[in-house]
Structure formats: C-alpha cells, structure tokens
C-alpha positions in Angstrom: 157.0 143.0 152.2 155.7 142.7 148.7 153.2 145.6 149.3 156.0 147.8 150.5 158.2 147.4 147.5 158.7 150.5 145.4 157.8 150.4 141.7 160.9 149.9 139.6 161.5 152.1 136.6 160.2 155.5 135.5 157.0 156.7 137.2 153.9 156.7 135.1 153.0 160.1 133.6 149.4 161.3 133.0 148.6 161.3 129.3 148.9 164.6 127.6 145.7 166.3 126.4 144.8 165.1 122.9 147.1 162.1 123.1 146.0 158.5 122.6 146.1 155.7 125.2 145.8 152.0 124.7 142.5 150.2 125.3 142.4 146.4 125.5 139.2 145.2 124.0 137.7 141.8 122.8 134.7 141.7 120.5 132.8 139.1 118.6 133.9 138.1 115.0 130.7 139.8 113.7 131.5 143.1 115.4 135.1 143.0 114.1 133.9 142.3 110.6 131.4 145.2 110.7 134.1 147.4 112.2 136.5 146.5 109.4 133.9 147.2 106.7 133.0 150.6 108.3 136.7 151.6 108.6 137.3 150.7 104.9 134.3 152.8 103.9 135.3 155.8 106.0 139.0 155.6 105.2 139.8 155.4 108.9 142.0 152.8 110.6 140.3 150.1 112.6 141.4 151.9 115.8 140.1 155.3 114.6 136.8 153.8 113.5 136.3 152.1 116.9 137.1 155.4 118.7 134.8 157.3 116.5 131.9 154.9 117.1 132.5 154.9 120.9 132.4 158.7 120.9 129.1 158.6 119.0 127.5 156.5 121.7 128.3 159.1 124.3 127.0 161.9 122.1 123.8 160.0 121.5 123.2 159.7 125.2 123.3 163.5 125.5 121.0 163.8 122.4 118.0 162.4 124.3 118.0 165.1 126.9 118.5 167.8 124.2 115.5 166.5 122.1 113.2 166.3 125.2 114.2 169.8 126.2 113.5 171.2 122.8 110.1 169.4 122.7 108.8 170.0 126.2 111.1 172.6 127.9 113.7 171.8 130.5 111.5 171.2 133.5 109.2 168.6 131.9 112.2 167.1 130.1 114.0 166.6 133.4 110.9 165.2 135.1 110.4 162.8 132.2 113.9 161.5 132.5 113.6 161.3 136.3 110.4 159.2 136.1 111.9 157.0 133.5 115.0 156.4 135.6 113.0 155.6 138.7 110.7 153.2 136.8 113.7 151.4 135.3 115.4 151.0 138.7 112.3 149.8 140.4 111.1 147.5 137.7 114.5 145.9 136.9 115.3 145.7 140.6 112.0 143.9 141.3 112.5 141.2 138.8 116.1 140.6 140.0 114.9 140.4 143.6 112.1 138.0 142.8 114.4 135.8 140.7 117.1 135.6 143.4 114.4 134.8 145.9 113.3 131.8 143.8 116.9 130.7 143.3 116.8 131.6 139.6 120.1 133.4 139.0 120.5 132.7 135.3 120.0 135.4 132.7 119.5 138.2 135.2 120.6 140.8 132.7 117.9 139.5 130.3 115.3 139.6 133.0 116.3 143.2 133.8 115.8 144.2 130.2 112.4 142.5 130.1 111.1 143.9 133.4 108.1 145.7 131.7 106.6 142.3 130.8 106.5 141.3 134.5 103.2 142.5 136.1 104.6 142.7 139.7 107.7 144.6 138.4 105.5 146.9 136.4 103.4 147.7 139.5 106.6 148.6 141.4 107.7 150.9 138.5 104.3 152.6 138.6 104.7 153.3 142.4 108.2 154.6 141.8 106.9 157.0 139.2 104.2 158.2 141.6 106.9 158.9 144.3 108.8 161.0 141.8 105.8 163.0 140.6 104.6 163.7 144.2 108.1 164.8 145.1 108.1 167.3 142.2 104.6 168.6 143.0 104.8 172.3 143.8 103.0 171.9 147.1 104.6 169.1 149.2 102.5 166.0 149.2 103.0 162.8 151.2 105.2 160.4 149.3 104.5 157.1 151.1 102.7 154.8 148.7 101.0 151.9 150.3 101.5 149.5 147.4 105.2 150.2 146.9 107.6 147.6 148.2 110.4 148.5 150.7 112.9 148.0 147.9 111.0 150.4 145.6 110.9 153.0 148.3 114.6 152.7 148.9 115.4 152.8 145.2 113.2 156.0 144.8 114.8 157.6 147.9 118.3 156.9 146.6 117.5 158.4 143.2 116.1 161.5 144.7 119.0 161.8 147.1 121.4 161.6 144.1 119.5 164.2 142.2 119.4 166.6 145.2 122.9 166.1 146.6 125.3 164.3 144.3 125.7 166.4 141.1 128.7 168.3 142.4 130.7 165.0 142.5 129.4 163.6 139.3 130.7 164.2 135.8 128.5 166.1 133.3 127.9 162.9 131.3 126.1 161.2 134.2 122.3 160.7 133.6 121.5 162.0 137.1 123.6 165.1 136.4 121.6 165.8 133.2 118.3 165.2 135.0 119.2 167.7 137.7 120.3 170.3 135.2 117.0 170.0 133.4 114.9 170.1 136.5 116.4 173.3 137.7 114.7 174.8 140.8 112.6 171.6 141.2 115.8 169.7 142.2 116.4 172.1 145.1 113.6 170.5 147.1 114.3 168.2 150.0 114.1 164.4 149.5 111.1 162.6 150.9 113.1 161.3 153.8 114.2 164.8 154.7 110.7 166.0 154.6 109.5 163.2 156.9 112.4 163.9 159.2 111.5 167.6 159.4 107.9 166.8 160.1 108.8 164.3 162.8 111.0 167.0 164.5 108.1 169.4 164.3 105.8 166.9 165.9 108.2 166.1 168.7 109.5 169.6 169.4 106.6 171.7 168.3 106.4 173.9 165.2 106.6 177.2 167.1 110.3 178.1 166.9 111.7 175.0 165.2 113.9 175.7 162.2 114.6 172.8 159.9 117.9 173.5 158.2 118.5 173.1 154.5 120.6 169.9 154.1 122.7 171.7 151.5 123.9 174.4 153.9 
C-alpha cells in the first residue's frame, strides 16, 4: 500500500544548532518593498532582514510582561495579563458565537478584533474578568457569575486550567506560561471547577475526615 512504502533516499536529519532552514513565505508587494528598503538601509540581505524582524516580534511579546513586572511587581503583572487574556477570549468568542448564530460568517477575524465595541461581548468580557479576580482572591470566593454565559464560563475555566496545569508542556514563549510565571504562588490554587468538585464531595461525604487531594499530586 501507498502508506506502507518506505521513504526513498537519505533520511532527513535534524538541523544543526545555529544553522538556517528554508521558510516558504508569500507577502504583499507593499511588505516586500518595505523589506527591501529596510535591508538596503541595514546592509542585510532580504532573508536576513526578514529573520531579524521576525525575531523582534517574539522579543516584543516578552517585553510586555517585563515592563508590567517592573511597573507593578510580578504578581499584579501576572494578574493583569491573566485578566486581559480572559477578557479577550470571552469578548472575541462572544462576537463569533453571535455572528455564527445569525449566519454571518464573513469577516470573523475583523469582528474578533473589534469585540470591545459590541455591548454584549463587552459584558461577557467583564464577567470573565470577575471570574479571574475571584479566583485570585486570597480567600476562596464563589466564582459562579449569574450574568456570564455558559461559553464565558467554559472559556474562563479553560484558561485557569491551562494556567494551573499546562505550563510544564508549554514552551517559555507561550503567553499562559509567562502569566503563570508572574503569578507565582497564586497559580498554585485549584481551578473553580476543582473547588466546586471538592465542595460537592464534602457535602455528600461530610467534611469530617474527607481529604480533597491536590490535582497536581
């Protein structure tokens, strides 16, 4: 069978550290023109200029967390990024869900970028932010928010789950990884669903000798 055929020729080798690999890329004429001008000014080749500017975009992503940490300390910096991520997910998700429900599937990306101008989407973003803030509160508070849609609750739960459990399998460049690192001890808390599950177990079994295990153990 076709799927069972062995690859003909030499096996592919992993690129050596520091070596360059090919990257197929198509850009608009305007981008190419600007890239050519920048390469001419810097004395780099077009390929070197493109690589340099791609690298800068990744470095600038890290810059935000560094600036926030210098301004407010690591815990508040992490909390700020966590709330922002939750609001973006809830707000953009809300406008997409509404648009699809109305059968309006054109320009979904533009709708996502413009979610803050949609009152309903903004309300969901607010509720997502409240969920994050209540989760981070030193004394555990109920996190169910009456006005939050089911989609907002799921989005918030997923984000908190990623912050609490996923960093070990994510790269250091991931936004969730940076948020967890800044949050420090705050990120060791259980997610809202785990808190609710523990409370339900205590209600059913009695709080006397019940031990709710840490999900990380």
